[in-house]
Biotite code that builds the C-alpha atoms (Angstrom):
import biotite.structure as struc

atoms = struc.array([
    struc.Atom([-0.009, -0.057, -0.011], chain_id="A", res_id=1, res_name="MET", atom_name="CA", element="C"),
    struc.Atom([1.409, 3.416, -1.058], chain_id="A", res_id=2, res_name="SER", atom_name="CA", element="C"),
    struc.Atom([1.983, 5.774, 1.837], chain_id="A", res_id=3, res_name="LYS", atom_name="CA", element="C"),
    struc.Atom([1.213, 9.502, 1.390], chain_id="A", res_id=4, res_name="ILE", atom_name="CA", element="C"),
    struc.Atom([2.090, 12.504, 3.505], chain_id="A", res_id=5, res_name="LEU", atom_name="CA", element="C"),
    struc.Atom([-0.158, 15.520, 3.387], chain_id="A", res_id=6, res_name="ILE", atom_name="CA", element="C"),
    struc.Atom([1.465, 18.785, 4.772], chain_id="A", res_id=7, res_name="ILE", atom_name="CA", element="C"),
    struc.Atom([-1.521, 21.148, 5.146], chain_id="A", res_id=8, res_name="GLU", atom_name="CA", element="C"),
    struc.Atom([-2.314, 23.583, 7.905], chain_id="A", res_id=9, res_name="ASP", atom_name="CA", element="C"),
    struc.Atom([-6.149, 23.758, 7.087], chain_id="A", res_id=10, res_name="GLU", atom_name="CA", element="C"),
    struc.Atom([-7.527, 20.807, 9.031], chain_id="A", res_id=11, res_name="GLU", atom_name="CA", element="C"),
    struc.Atom([-10.808, 20.609, 7.027], chain_id="A", res_id=12, res_name="ALA", atom_name="CA", element="C"),
    struc.Atom([-8.885, 20.412, 3.686], chain_id="A", res_id=13, res_name="ILE", atom_name="CA", element="C"),
    struc.Atom([-6.367, 17.963, 4.926], chain_id="A", res_id=14, res_name="ALA", atom_name="CA", element="C"),
    struc.Atom([-9.066, 15.681, 6.361], chain_id="A", res_id=15, res_name="ASP", atom_name="CA", element="C"),
    struc.Atom([-11.050, 15.792, 3.106], chain_id="A", res_id=16, res_name="LEU", atom_name="CA", element="C"),
    struc.Atom([-7.966, 14.927, 1.056], chain_id="A", res_id=17, res_name="GLU", atom_name="CA", element="C"),
    struc.Atom([-7.203, 12.101, 3.428], chain_id="A", res_id=18, res_name="LYS", atom_name="CA", element="C"),
    struc.Atom([-10.686, 10.714, 3.320], chain_id="A", res_id=19, res_name="ASP", atom_name="CA", element="C"),
    struc.Atom([-10.711, 10.470, -0.506], chain_id="A", res_id=20, res_name="TYR", atom_name="CA", element="C"),
    struc.Atom([-7.201, 9.040, -0.764], chain_id="A", res_id=21, res_name="LEU", atom_name="CA", element="C"),
    struc.Atom([-8.005, 6.379, 1.929], chain_id="A", res_id=22, res_name="GLU", atom_name="CA", element="C"),
    struc.Atom([-11.146, 5.409, 0.028], chain_id="A", res_id=23, res_name="LEU", atom_name="CA", element="C"),
    struc.Atom([-8.810, 4.855, -2.969], chain_id="A", res_id=24, res_name="SER", atom_name="CA", element="C"),
    struc.Atom([-6.675, 2.460, -0.932], chain_id="A", res_id=25, res_name="GLY", atom_name="CA", element="C"),
    struc.Atom([-3.798, 4.741, 0.208], chain_id="A", res_id=26, res_name="PHE", atom_name="CA", element="C"),
    struc.Atom([-2.309, 5.048, 3.632], chain_id="A", res_id=27, res_name="GLU", atom_name="CA", element="C"),
    struc.Atom([-2.273, 8.623, 4.636], chain_id="A", res_id=28, res_name="VAL", atom_name="CA", element="C"),
    struc.Atom([-0.555, 10.761, 7.299], chain_id="A", res_id=29, res_name="GLU", atom_name="CA", element="C"),
    struc.Atom([-1.155, 14.467, 8.016], chain_id="A", res_id=30, res_name="ILE", atom_name="CA", element="C"),
    struc.Atom([1.137, 17.135, 9.444], chain_id="A", res_id=31, res_name="GLU", atom_name="CA", element="C"),
    struc.Atom([-0.063, 20.721, 9.944], chain_id="A", res_id=32, res_name="HIS", atom_name="CA", element="C"),
    struc.Atom([3.289, 22.395, 10.525], chain_id="A", res_id=33, res_name="ARG", atom_name="CA", element="C"),
    struc.Atom([5.935, 22.871, 7.803], chain_id="A", res_id=34, res_name="GLY", atom_name="CA", element="C"),
    struc.Atom([9.000, 22.033, 9.876], chain_id="A", res_id=35, res_name="ASP", atom_name="CA", element="C"),
    struc.Atom([7.537, 18.858, 11.280], chain_id="A", res_id=36, res_name="VAL", atom_name="CA", element="C"),
    struc.Atom([6.281, 17.907, 7.759], chain_id="A", res_id=37, res_name="GLY", atom_name="CA", element="C"),
    struc.Atom([9.650, 18.352, 6.388], chain_id="A", res_id=38, res_name="LEU", atom_name="CA", element="C"),
    struc.Atom([11.323, 16.201, 9.126], chain_id="A", res_id=39, res_name="LYS", atom_name="CA", element="C"),
    struc.Atom([8.864, 13.306, 8.546], chain_id="A", res_id=40, res_name="ARG", atom_name="CA", element="C"),
    struc.Atom([9.269, 13.517, 4.796], chain_id="A", res_id=41, res_name="SER", atom_name="CA", element="C"),
    struc.Atom([13.021, 13.186, 5.038], chain_id="A", res_id=42, res_name="LEU", atom_name="CA", element="C"),
    struc.Atom([13.182, 10.497, 7.857], chain_id="A", res_id=43, res_name="THR", atom_name="CA", element="C"),
    struc.Atom([10.230, 8.311, 6.882], chain_id="A", res_id=44, res_name="GLU", atom_name="CA", element="C"),
    struc.Atom([9.459, 6.411, 3.697], chain_id="A", res_id=45, res_name="ASP", atom_name="CA", element="C"),
    struc.Atom([6.565, 8.104, 1.924], chain_id="A", res_id=46, res_name="PHE", atom_name="CA", element="C"),
    struc.Atom([5.712, 7.291, -1.637], chain_id="A", res_id=47, res_name="ASN", atom_name="CA", element="C"),
    struc.Atom([4.358, 10.930, -2.344], chain_id="A", res_id=48, res_name="LEU", atom_name="CA", element="C"),
    struc.Atom([3.966, 14.190, -0.591], chain_id="A", res_id=49, res_name="VAL", atom_name="CA", element="C"),
    struc.Atom([1.077, 16.617, -0.959], chain_id="A", res_id=50, res_name="ILE", atom_name="CA", element="C"),
    struc.Atom([2.505, 19.977, 0.017], chain_id="A", res_id=51, res_name="LEU", atom_name="CA", element="C"),
    struc.Atom([0.642, 23.178, 0.775], chain_id="A", res_id=52, res_name="ASP", atom_name="CA", element="C"),
    struc.Atom([2.447, 26.364, -0.070], chain_id="A", res_id=53, res_name="LEU", atom_name="CA", element="C"),
    struc.Atom([1.508, 28.544, 2.940], chain_id="A", res_id=54, res_name="MET", atom_name="CA", element="C"),
    struc.Atom([2.356, 26.795, 6.199], chain_id="A", res_id=55, res_name="LEU", atom_name="CA", element="C"),
    struc.Atom([3.394, 27.761, 9.721], chain_id="A", res_id=56, res_name="PRO", atom_name="CA", element="C"),
    struc.Atom([7.023, 27.592, 10.746], chain_id="A", res_id=57, res_name="GLU", atom_name="CA", element="C"),
    struc.Atom([8.227, 26.832, 7.190], chain_id="A", res_id=58, res_name="MET", atom_name="CA", element="C"),
    struc.Atom([6.840, 27.510, 3.738], chain_id="A", res_id=59, res_name="ASN", atom_name="CA", element="C"),
    struc.Atom([6.155, 25.010, 1.041], chain_id="A", res_id=60, res_name="GLY", atom_name="CA", element="C"),
    struc.Atom([8.889, 26.393, -1.188], chain_id="A", res_id=61, res_name="PHE", atom_name="CA", element="C"),
    struc.Atom([11.616, 25.767, 1.305], chain_id="A", res_id=62, res_name="ASP", atom_name="CA", element="C"),
    struc.Atom([10.179, 22.357, 2.113], chain_id="A", res_id=63, res_name="ILE", atom_name="CA", element="C"),
    struc.Atom([10.126, 21.371, -1.520], chain_id="A", res_id=64, res_name="CYS", atom_name="CA", element="C"),
    struc.Atom([13.806, 22.514, -1.989], chain_id="A", res_id=65, res_name="ARG", atom_name="CA", element="C"),
    struc.Atom([14.973, 20.446, 1.078], chain_id="A", res_id=66, res_name="GLU", atom_name="CA", element="C"),
    struc.Atom([13.098, 17.324, 0.055], chain_id="A", res_id=67, res_name="ILE", atom_name="CA", element="C"),
    struc.Atom([14.276, 17.487, -3.571], chain_id="A", res_id=68, res_name="ARG", atom_name="CA", element="C"),
    struc.Atom([17.902, 17.998, -2.477], chain_id="A", res_id=69, res_name="ALA", atom_name="CA", element="C"),
    struc.Atom([17.705, 14.554, -0.834], chain_id="A", res_id=70, res_name="GLN", atom_name="CA", element="C"),
    struc.Atom([14.929, 12.561, -2.305], chain_id="A", res_id=71, res_name="LYS", atom_name="CA", element="C"),
    struc.Atom([13.159, 11.919, -5.622], chain_id="A", res_id=72, res_name="ASN", atom_name="CA", element="C"),
    struc.Atom([9.837, 11.379, -3.856], chain_id="A", res_id=73, res_name="THR", atom_name="CA", element="C"),
    struc.Atom([6.972, 12.809, -6.120], chain_id="A", res_id=74, res_name="PRO", atom_name="CA", element="C"),
    struc.Atom([5.688, 16.155, -4.713], chain_id="A", res_id=75, res_name="ILE", atom_name="CA", element="C"),
    struc.Atom([2.382, 17.645, -5.492], chain_id="A", res_id=76, res_name="ILE", atom_name="CA", element="C"),
    struc.Atom([2.252, 21.277, -4.470], chain_id="A", res_id=77, res_name="MET", atom_name="CA", element="C"),
    struc.Atom([-1.189, 22.900, -3.692], chain_id="A", res_id=78, res_name="VAL", atom_name="CA", element="C"),
    struc.Atom([-1.960, 26.480, -3.036], chain_id="A", res_id=79, res_name="SER", atom_name="CA", element="C"),
    struc.Atom([-4.734, 29.128, -3.232], chain_id="A", res_id=80, res_name="ALA", atom_name="CA", element="C"),
    struc.Atom([-2.261, 31.331, -4.987], chain_id="A", res_id=81, res_name="LYS", atom_name="CA", element="C"),
    struc.Atom([-3.142, 31.426, -8.646], chain_id="A", res_id=82, res_name="LYS", atom_name="CA", element="C"),
    struc.Atom([-0.295, 33.619, -9.865], chain_id="A", res_id=83, res_name="ASP", atom_name="CA", element="C"),
    struc.Atom([1.864, 31.875, -12.621], chain_id="A", res_id=84, res_name="ASP", atom_name="CA", element="C"),
    struc.Atom([5.027, 33.075, -10.732], chain_id="A", res_id=85, res_name="ILE", atom_name="CA", element="C"),
    struc.Atom([4.250, 30.791, -7.755], chain_id="A", res_id=86, res_name="ASP", atom_name="CA", element="C"),
    struc.Atom([3.612, 27.822, -10.026], chain_id="A", res_id=87, res_name="LYS", atom_name="CA", element="C"),
    struc.Atom([6.872, 28.498, -11.952], chain_id="A", res_id=88, res_name="ILE", atom_name="CA", element="C"),
    struc.Atom([8.860, 28.855, -8.687], chain_id="A", res_id=89, res_name="ARG", atom_name="CA", element="C"),
    struc.Atom([7.338, 25.655, -7.263], chain_id="A", res_id=90, res_name="GLY", atom_name="CA", element="C"),
    struc.Atom([7.996, 23.576, -10.380], chain_id="A", res_id=91, res_name="LEU", atom_name="CA", element="C"),
    struc.Atom([11.441, 25.110, -10.621], chain_id="A", res_id=92, res_name="GLY", atom_name="CA", element="C"),
    struc.Atom([12.291, 23.881, -7.193], chain_id="A", res_id=93, res_name="LEU", atom_name="CA", element="C"),
    struc.Atom([11.473, 20.327, -8.250], chain_id="A", res_id=94, res_name="GLY", atom_name="CA", element="C"),
    struc.Atom([7.759, 19.873, -7.565], chain_id="A", res_id=95, res_name="ALA", atom_name="CA", element="C"),
    struc.Atom([6.244, 17.357, -9.987], chain_id="A", res_id=96, res_name="ASP", atom_name="CA", element="C"),
    struc.Atom([2.843, 19.064, -10.129], chain_id="A", res_id=97, res_name="ASP", atom_name="CA", element="C"),
    struc.Atom([1.050, 22.252, -8.946], chain_id="A", res_id=98, res_name="TYR", atom_name="CA", element="C"),
    struc.Atom([-2.710, 22.387, -8.150], chain_id="A", res_id=99, res_name="MET", atom_name="CA", element="C"),
    struc.Atom([-4.575, 25.605, -7.410], chain_id="A", res_id=100, res_name="THR", atom_name="CA", element="C"),
    struc.Atom([-7.262, 25.576, -4.733], chain_id="A", res_id=101, res_name="LYS", atom_name="CA", element="C"),
    struc.Atom([-10.101, 24.999, -4.885], chain_id="A", res_id=102, res_name="PRO", atom_name="CA", element="C"),
    struc.Atom([-9.843, 21.687, -6.778], chain_id="A", res_id=103, res_name="PHE", atom_name="CA", element="C"),
    struc.Atom([-11.992, 18.567, -6.697], chain_id="A", res_id=104, res_name="SER", atom_name="CA", element="C"),
    struc.Atom([-10.778, 15.728, -4.512], chain_id="A", res_id=105, res_name="PRO", atom_name="CA", element="C"),
    struc.Atom([-11.267, 13.328, -7.293], chain_id="A", res_id=106, res_name="SER", atom_name="CA", element="C"),
    struc.Atom([-8.844, 15.271, -9.451], chain_id="A", res_id=107, res_name="GLU", atom_name="CA", element="C"),
    struc.Atom([-6.285, 15.101, -6.656], chain_id="A", res_id=108, res_name="LEU", atom_name="CA", element="C"),
    struc.Atom([-6.709, 11.324, -6.455], chain_id="A", res_id=109, res_name="VAL", atom_name="CA", element="C"),
    struc.Atom([-6.261, 11.015, -10.170], chain_id="A", res_id=110, res_name="ALA", atom_name="CA", element="C"),
    struc.Atom([-3.068, 13.010, -10.194], chain_id="A", res_id=111, res_name="ARG", atom_name="CA", element="C"),
    struc.Atom([-1.730, 11.072, -7.137], chain_id="A", res_id=112, res_name="VAL", atom_name="CA", element="C"),
    struc.Atom([-2.372, 7.835, -8.950], chain_id="A", res_id=113, res_name="LYS", atom_name="CA", element="C"),
    struc.Atom([-0.692, 9.090, -12.153], chain_id="A", res_id=114, res_name="ALA", atom_name="CA", element="C"),
    struc.Atom([2.453, 10.318, -10.412], chain_id="A", res_id=115, res_name="HIS", atom_name="CA", element="C"),
    struc.Atom([2.804, 7.127, -8.325], chain_id="A", res_id=116, res_name="LEU", atom_name="CA", element="C"),
    struc.Atom([2.318, 4.927, -11.320], chain_id="A", res_id=117, res_name="ALA", atom_name="CA", element="C"),
    struc.Atom([5.040, 6.676, -13.245], chain_id="A", res_id=118, res_name="ARG", atom_name="CA", element="C"),
    struc.Atom([7.509, 6.813, -10.278], chain_id="A", res_id=119, res_name="TYR", atom_name="CA", element="C"),
    struc.Atom([6.935, 3.012, -9.615], chain_id="A", res_id=120, res_name="GLU", atom_name="CA", element="C"),
    struc.Atom([7.577, 2.202, -13.180], chain_id="A", res_id=121, res_name="ARG", atom_name="CA", element="C"),
    struc.Atom([10.873, 4.155, -13.058], chain_id="A", res_id=122, res_name="LEU", atom_name="CA", element="C"),
    struc.Atom([12.187, 2.628, -9.870], chain_id="A", res_id=123, res_name="ILE", atom_name="CA", element="C"),
    struc.Atom([10.870, -0.877, -10.629], chain_id="A", res_id=124, res_name="GLY", atom_name="CA", element="C"),
    struc.Atom([12.414, -1.270, -14.092], chain_id="A", res_id=125, res_name="SER", atom_name="CA", element="C"),
    struc.Atom([14.985, -4.039, -14.284], chain_id="A", res_id=126, res_name="GLY", atom_name="CA", element="C"),
    struc.Atom([18.521, -2.868, -14.882], chain_id="A", res_id=127, res_name="VAL", atom_name="CA", element="C"),
    struc.Atom([20.430, -4.702, -17.522], chain_id="A", res_id=128, res_name="GLN", atom_name="CA", element="C"),
    struc.Atom([22.838, -3.155, -20.059], chain_id="A", res_id=129, res_name="GLU", atom_name="CA", element="C"),
    struc.Atom([22.581, 0.596, -19.672], chain_id="A", res_id=130, res_name="ASN", atom_name="CA", element="C"),
    struc.Atom([20.508, 2.217, -22.413], chain_id="A", res_id=131, res_name="ASP", atom_name="CA", element="C"),
    struc.Atom([22.349, 5.320, -23.670], chain_id="A", res_id=132, res_name="ILE", atom_name="CA", element="C"),
    struc.Atom([21.425, 8.206, -26.030], chain_id="A", res_id=133, res_name="ILE", atom_name="CA", element="C"),
    struc.Atom([24.191, 10.357, -27.408], chain_id="A", res_id=134, res_name="GLU", atom_name="CA", element="C"),
    struc.Atom([23.489, 13.399, -29.475], chain_id="A", res_id=135, res_name="ILE", atom_name="CA", element="C"),
    struc.Atom([26.022, 16.184, -30.278], chain_id="A", res_id=136, res_name="ARG", atom_name="CA", element="C"),
    struc.Atom([27.780, 16.258, -26.869], chain_id="A", res_id=137, res_name="GLY", atom_name="CA", element="C"),
    struc.Atom([24.809, 15.223, -24.794], chain_id="A", res_id=138, res_name="ILE", atom_name="CA", element="C"),
    struc.Atom([24.880, 11.758, -23.266], chain_id="A", res_id=139, res_name="LYS", atom_name="CA", element="C"),
    struc.Atom([21.679, 10.388, -21.596], chain_id="A", res_id=140, res_name="ILE", atom_name="CA", element="C"),
    struc.Atom([22.014, 7.206, -19.602], chain_id="A", res_id=141, res_name="ASP", atom_name="CA", element="C"),
    struc.Atom([18.339, 6.087, -19.442], chain_id="A", res_id=142, res_name="LYS", atom_name="CA", element="C"),
    struc.Atom([19.091, 3.236, -17.144], chain_id="A", res_id=143, res_name="THR", atom_name="CA", element="C"),
    struc.Atom([21.175, 5.140, -14.456], chain_id="A", res_id=144, res_name="ALA", atom_name="CA", element="C"),
    struc.Atom([18.992, 8.382, -15.253], chain_id="A", res_id=145, res_name="ARG", atom_name="CA", element="C"),
    struc.Atom([22.091, 10.489, -15.512], chain_id="A", res_id=146, res_name="ARG", atom_name="CA", element="C"),
    struc.Atom([23.049, 13.211, -18.100], chain_id="A", res_id=147, res_name="VAL", atom_name="CA", element="C"),
    struc.Atom([26.300, 14.643, -19.267], chain_id="A", res_id=148, res_name="TRP", atom_name="CA", element="C"),
    struc.Atom([26.825, 17.729, -21.395], chain_id="A", res_id=149, res_name="VAL", atom_name="CA", element="C"),
    struc.Atom([30.195, 17.794, -23.061], chain_id="A", res_id=150, res_name="ASN", atom_name="CA", element="C"),
    struc.Atom([31.509, 15.435, -20.427], chain_id="A", res_id=151, res_name="GLY", atom_name="CA", element="C"),
    struc.Atom([30.188, 17.345, -17.518], chain_id="A", res_id=152, res_name="GLU", atom_name="CA", element="C"),
    struc.Atom([27.394, 15.623, -15.465], chain_id="A", res_id=153, res_name="GLU", atom_name="CA", element="C"),
    struc.Atom([24.272, 17.784, -14.874], chain_id="A", res_id=154, res_name="ARG", atom_name="CA", element="C"),
    struc.Atom([21.563, 17.049, -12.300], chain_id="A", res_id=155, res_name="ASN", atom_name="CA", element="C"),
    struc.Atom([17.959, 16.726, -13.376], chain_id="A", res_id=156, res_name="PHE", atom_name="CA", element="C"),
    struc.Atom([14.697, 16.372, -11.579], chain_id="A", res_id=157, res_name="THR", atom_name="CA", element="C"),
    struc.Atom([12.514, 13.385, -12.374], chain_id="A", res_id=158, res_name="THR", atom_name="CA", element="C"),
    struc.Atom([10.208, 15.213, -14.797], chain_id="A", res_id=159, res_name="LYS", atom_name="CA", element="C"),
    struc.Atom([13.039, 17.201, -16.445], chain_id="A", res_id=160, res_name="GLU", atom_name="CA", element="C"),
    struc.Atom([14.883, 13.911, -17.149], chain_id="A", res_id=161, res_name="PHE", atom_name="CA", element="C"),
    struc.Atom([11.745, 12.279, -18.547], chain_id="A", res_id=162, res_name="ASP", atom_name="CA", element="C"),
    struc.Atom([10.957, 15.175, -20.784], chain_id="A", res_id=163, res_name="LEU", atom_name="CA", element="C"),
    struc.Atom([14.494, 15.542, -22.101], chain_id="A", res_id=164, res_name="LEU", atom_name="CA", element="C"),
    struc.Atom([14.729, 11.850, -22.766], chain_id="A", res_id=165, res_name="THR", atom_name="CA", element="C"),
    struc.Atom([11.431, 11.768, -24.588], chain_id="A", res_id=166, res_name="PHE", atom_name="CA", element="C"),
    struc.Atom([12.350, 14.627, -26.895], chain_id="A", res_id=167, res_name="LEU", atom_name="CA", element="C"),
    struc.Atom([15.809, 13.158, -27.521], chain_id="A", res_id=168, res_name="ALA", atom_name="CA", element="C"),
    struc.Atom([14.229, 9.769, -28.434], chain_id="A", res_id=169, res_name="GLN", atom_name="CA", element="C"),
    struc.Atom([12.009, 11.510, -30.943], chain_id="A", res_id=170, res_name="ASN", atom_name="CA", element="C"),
    struc.Atom([14.375, 13.920, -32.733], chain_id="A", res_id=171, res_name="PRO", atom_name="CA", element="C"),
    struc.Atom([13.206, 16.424, -35.374], chain_id="A", res_id=172, res_name="ASN", atom_name="CA", element="C"),
    struc.Atom([9.508, 15.806, -34.468], chain_id="A", res_id=173, res_name="ARG", atom_name="CA", element="C"),
    struc.Atom([7.458, 18.725, -33.250], chain_id="A", res_id=174, res_name="VAL", atom_name="CA", element="C"),
    struc.Atom([5.272, 18.060, -30.125], chain_id="A", res_id=175, res_name="PHE", atom_name="CA", element="C"),
    struc.Atom([2.687, 20.395, -28.803], chain_id="A", res_id=176, res_name="THR", atom_name="CA", element="C"),
    struc.Atom([2.647, 21.391, -25.103], chain_id="A", res_id=177, res_name="LYS", atom_name="CA", element="C"),
    struc.Atom([-0.581, 19.317, -24.621], chain_id="A", res_id=178, res_name="ASP", atom_name="CA", element="C"),
    struc.Atom([1.121, 16.246, -26.104], chain_id="A", res_id=179, res_name="GLU", atom_name="CA", element="C"),
    struc.Atom([4.223, 16.552, -23.932], chain_id="A", res_id=180, res_name="LEU", atom_name="CA", element="C"),
    struc.Atom([2.026, 17.038, -20.869], chain_id="A", res_id=181, res_name="PHE", atom_name="CA", element="C"),
    struc.Atom([0.083, 13.915, -21.649], chain_id="A", res_id=182, res_name="ARG", atom_name="CA", element="C"),
    struc.Atom([3.220, 11.900, -22.300], chain_id="A", res_id=183, res_name="GLU", atom_name="CA", element="C"),
    struc.Atom([5.288, 13.010, -19.310], chain_id="A", res_id=184, res_name="ILE", atom_name="CA", element="C"),
    struc.Atom([2.560, 13.654, -16.639], chain_id="A", res_id=185, res_name="TRP", atom_name="CA", element="C"),
    struc.Atom([0.209, 10.849, -17.812], chain_id="A", res_id=186, res_name="ASP", atom_name="CA", element="C"),
    struc.Atom([-2.894, 13.046, -17.792], chain_id="A", res_id=187, res_name="MET", atom_name="CA", element="C"),
    struc.Atom([-4.741, 15.639, -19.742], chain_id="A", res_id=188, res_name="GLU", atom_name="CA", element="C"),
    struc.Atom([-3.266, 19.159, -19.396], chain_id="A", res_id=189, res_name="SER", atom_name="CA", element="C"),
    struc.Atom([-6.608, 20.859, -18.397], chain_id="A", res_id=190, res_name="VAL", atom_name="CA", element="C"),
    struc.Atom([-5.023, 24.105, -19.491], chain_id="A", res_id=191, res_name="GLY", atom_name="CA", element="C"),
    struc.Atom([-1.977, 23.421, -17.321], chain_id="A", res_id=192, res_name="ASP", atom_name="CA", element="C"),
    struc.Atom([0.590, 23.674, -20.077], chain_id="A", res_id=193, res_name="ILE", atom_name="CA", element="C"),
    struc.Atom([2.663, 26.214, -18.217], chain_id="A", res_id=194, res_name="ALA", atom_name="CA", element="C"),
    struc.Atom([4.178, 23.244, -16.479], chain_id="A", res_id=195, res_name="THR", atom_name="CA", element="C"),
    struc.Atom([5.754, 22.104, -19.725], chain_id="A", res_id=196, res_name="VAL", atom_name="CA", element="C"),
    struc.Atom([7.108, 25.652, -20.437], chain_id="A", res_id=197, res_name="THR", atom_name="CA", element="C"),
    struc.Atom([8.778, 25.716, -16.967], chain_id="A", res_id=198, res_name="VAL", atom_name="CA", element="C"),
    struc.Atom([10.424, 22.391, -17.496], chain_id="A", res_id=199, res_name="HIS", atom_name="CA", element="C"),
    struc.Atom([11.692, 23.232, -20.965], chain_id="A", res_id=200, res_name="ILE", atom_name="CA", element="C"),
    struc.Atom([13.208, 26.489, -19.521], chain_id="A", res_id=201, res_name="LYS", atom_name="CA", element="C"),
    struc.Atom([14.945, 24.527, -16.734], chain_id="A", res_id=202, res_name="LYS", atom_name="CA", element="C"),
    struc.Atom([16.284, 21.904, -19.185], chain_id="A", res_id=203, res_name="ILE", atom_name="CA", element="C"),
    struc.Atom([17.704, 24.540, -21.551], chain_id="A", res_id=204, res_name="ARG", atom_name="CA", element="C"),
    struc.Atom([19.591, 26.119, -18.635], chain_id="A", res_id=205, res_name="GLU", atom_name="CA", element="C"),
    struc.Atom([21.372, 22.799, -18.074], chain_id="A", res_id=206, res_name="LYS", atom_name="CA", element="C"),
    struc.Atom([22.146, 21.777, -21.663], chain_id="A", res_id=207, res_name="ILE", atom_name="CA", element="C"),
    struc.Atom([22.255, 24.826, -23.852], chain_id="A", res_id=208, res_name="GLU", atom_name="CA", element="C"),
    struc.Atom([25.337, 27.064, -24.236], chain_id="A", res_id=209, res_name="PHE", atom_name="CA", element="C"),
    struc.Atom([23.118, 30.066, -25.003], chain_id="A", res_id=210, res_name="ASN", atom_name="CA", element="C"),
    struc.Atom([19.538, 29.683, -23.855], chain_id="A", res_id=211, res_name="THR", atom_name="CA", element="C"),
    struc.Atom([18.545, 32.684, -26.017], chain_id="A", res_id=212, res_name="ALA", atom_name="CA", element="C"),
    struc.Atom([19.669, 30.629, -29.110], chain_id="A", res_id=213, res_name="LYS", atom_name="CA", element="C"),
    struc.Atom([18.970, 27.014, -28.242], chain_id="A", res_id=214, res_name="PRO", atom_name="CA", element="C"),
    struc.Atom([20.856, 24.526, -30.260], chain_id="A", res_id=215, res_name="GLN", atom_name="CA", element="C"),
    struc.Atom([19.014, 21.392, -29.025], chain_id="A", res_id=216, res_name="TYR", atom_name="CA", element="C"),
    struc.Atom([15.377, 22.126, -27.969], chain_id="A", res_id=217, res_name="ILE", atom_name="CA", element="C"),
    struc.Atom([13.902, 24.508, -30.457], chain_id="A", res_id=218, res_name="GLU", atom_name="CA", element="C"),
    struc.Atom([10.636, 26.424, -30.019], chain_id="A", res_id=219, res_name="THR", atom_name="CA", element="C"),
    struc.Atom([8.306, 26.142, -32.931], chain_id="A", res_id=220, res_name="ILE", atom_name="CA", element="C"),
    struc.Atom([6.238, 29.215, -32.441], chain_id="A", res_id=221, res_name="TRP", atom_name="CA", element="C"),
    struc.Atom([2.461, 28.556, -32.348], chain_id="A", res_id=222, res_name="GLY", atom_name="CA", element="C"),
    struc.Atom([3.055, 24.790, -32.235], chain_id="A", res_id=223, res_name="VAL", atom_name="CA", element="C"),
    struc.Atom([5.384, 23.392, -29.582], chain_id="A", res_id=224, res_name="GLY", atom_name="CA", element="C"),
    struc.Atom([8.971, 22.109, -29.165], chain_id="A", res_id=225, res_name="TYR", atom_name="CA", element="C"),
    struc.Atom([11.460, 19.961, -31.269], chain_id="A", res_id=226, res_name="ARG", atom_name="CA", element="C"),
    struc.Atom([14.709, 18.277, -30.364], chain_id="A", res_id=227, res_name="PHE", atom_name="CA", element="C"),
    struc.Atom([17.098, 19.143, -33.256], chain_id="A", res_id=228, res_name="LYS", atom_name="CA", element="C"),
    struc.Atom([19.785, 16.584, -34.405], chain_id="A", res_id=229, res_name="VAL", atom_name="CA", element="C"),
])
């Protein structure tokens, strides 16, 4: 049974989320303080963390940063803040998803299931001979989930790695943001394509010599993105 940690200071919201998740077969724990939630997320084995942005003692951004520095546990950040800058910041710190309150509990359950399924496929895949992609100075080790750019290793979050690998495996093909969201996040975008834009920006910062003139991931204006070989 997958174990989920909810870090949320509004008890009514946390209890509602817990009820729906438990009805779907998950084991759920709740913490209302940010600092305590961070400690538990780092010292205990949770399969996924649902993280509120505004918390007492420690905010969600700082918690996300600390978790991602030590673990690849999927993180779904939730907030009443609708500003794109908050979403961009949260995703940039390594959150796998960002949901704006109010949202339906059934949507939360669907997203939890999607993120867990993808993460379990990644960590459960058998390791045989390493599967390597090499394109013009970029080396992607799909098996070890490591990336080198001109011989220098770069660190990628789970979704950044998945997105880079997918594009590199399908060179010279243009994908829309909706297509990329469905492929990497395993769900419909529901207008949430800013997530793709943020991840493309972070990937470019790690692989491009000049992000203003990308040599690998091109923007096809009005359409989407293409990995050029």
